[in-house]
TINUDREN-721297 format. One record per residue (C-alpha): residue number from 1; x, y, z; residue in one letter. Coordinates in Angstrom, 2 decimals, padded with zeros to 5 digits. Each point is the difference from the previous one (the first is absolute). Example, Ala and Ser with C-alpha at 12.3 -4.5 7.8 and 13.67 -1.06 7.14 Angstrom:
2
{zafi 1	x 012.30	y -004.50	z 007.80	lumdren A}
{zafi 2	x 001.37	y 003.44	z -000.66	lumdren S}
END
This chain:
51
{zafi 1	x 102.77	y 115.33	z 099.58	lumdren M}
{zafi 2	x 003.45	y -001.56	z 000.94	lumdren A}
{zafi 3	x 000.63	y -002.98	z -000.95	lumdren K}
{zafi 4	x 000.22	y -002.37	z 002.78	lumdren R}
{zafi 5	x 002.14	y -003.19	z 000.31	lumdren T}
{zafi 6	x -000.91	y -003.13	z 002.35	lumdren T}
{zafi 7	x 002.87	y -001.45	z 002.11	lumdren H}
{zafi 8	x 000.05	y -002.13	z 003.03	lumdren R}
{zafi 9	x 001.67	y 001.01	z 003.54	lumdren S}
{zafi 10	x 001.92	y -002.11	z 002.06	lumdren R}
{zafi 11	x -002.73	y -001.49	z 001.61	lumdren S}
{zafi 12	x -002.40	y -000.72	z -003.15	lumdren G}
{zafi 13	x -002.41	y 002.62	z 000.21	lumdren T}
{zafi 14	x -000.67	y 001.44	z -003.48	lumdren K}
{zafi 15	x 001.01	y 004.11	z -000.95	lumdren L}
{zafi 16	x -000.30	y 002.57	z -002.27	lumdren Y}
{zafi 17	x 002.87	y 002.21	z -000.73	lumdren A}
{zafi 18	x 000.08	y 002.80	z -002.34	lumdren V}
{zafi 19	x 002.53	y 001.17	z -001.90	lumdren R}
{zafi 20	x 001.32	y 003.61	z -001.52	lumdren D}
{zafi 21	x 001.33	y -000.06	z -003.34	lumdren K}
{zafi 22	x 003.31	y -000.37	z 001.05	lumdren K}
{zafi 23	x -001.21	y -003.71	z 001.40	lumdren G}
{zafi 24	x 000.75	y 001.44	z 003.93	lumdren R}
{zafi 25	x -002.68	y -001.10	z 002.57	lumdren F}
{zafi 26	x -002.43	y 002.67	z 000.87	lumdren V}
{zafi 27	x -002.36	y -001.44	z 001.89	lumdren D}
{zafi 28	x -000.27	y -004.03	z 001.27	lumdren I}
{zafi 29	x -003.71	y -000.70	z 001.51	lumdren Q}
{zafi 30	x -001.54	y -003.64	z 001.17	lumdren T}
{zafi 31	x -002.32	y -001.57	z -003.25	lumdren Y}
{zafi 32	x -002.78	y -000.22	z 002.94	lumdren K}
{zafi 33	x 000.02	y 004.48	z 001.12	lumdren R}
{zafi 34	x 000.34	y 000.74	z -003.85	lumdren A}
{zafi 35	x -002.79	y -002.44	z -001.36	lumdren H}
{zafi 36	x -002.19	y 000.95	z 002.80	lumdren G}
{zafi 37	x 000.99	y 003.85	z -001.10	lumdren A}
{zafi 38	x -001.08	y -000.63	z -003.34	lumdren D}
{zafi 39	x -003.10	y -001.57	z 001.10	lumdren I}
{zafi 40	x -001.23	y 002.96	z 001.50	lumdren K}
{zafi 41	x 000.79	y 001.94	z -002.93	lumdren R}
{zafi 42	x -002.24	y 000.66	z -003.08	lumdren K}
{zafi 43	x 001.26	y 000.39	z -003.37	lumdren G}
{zafi 44	x -001.08	y 002.77	z -002.33	lumdren K}
{zafi 45	x -002.16	y -002.76	z -001.87	lumdren K}
{zafi 46	x -001.68	y -000.84	z 003.23	lumdren E}
{zafi 47	x -000.59	y 003.37	z 000.67	lumdren K}
{zafi 48	x -001.59	y 001.01	z -003.23	lumdren R}
{zafi 49	x -002.47	y -002.80	z 000.39	lumdren K}
{zafi 50	x -001.13	y 000.58	z 003.50	lumdren S}
{zafi 51	x -001.20	y 003.59	z -001.41	lumdren R}
END
C-alpha cells in the first residue's frame, strides 16, 4: 500500500495525500472518506481468522 501523509486544507479538514516515488501528489482525499474506506475493507490477517 502507498504511504499516506496527513495534511490540513484551508478550511481545516484533515486530508490524506498519496505521493509517487518522485514525491509528487498522486491522490488527495479527505481523511473521513479514506478512513471509512479502510474500515470497510478487511486486511489479510483478518480474512485468515474468519475462515
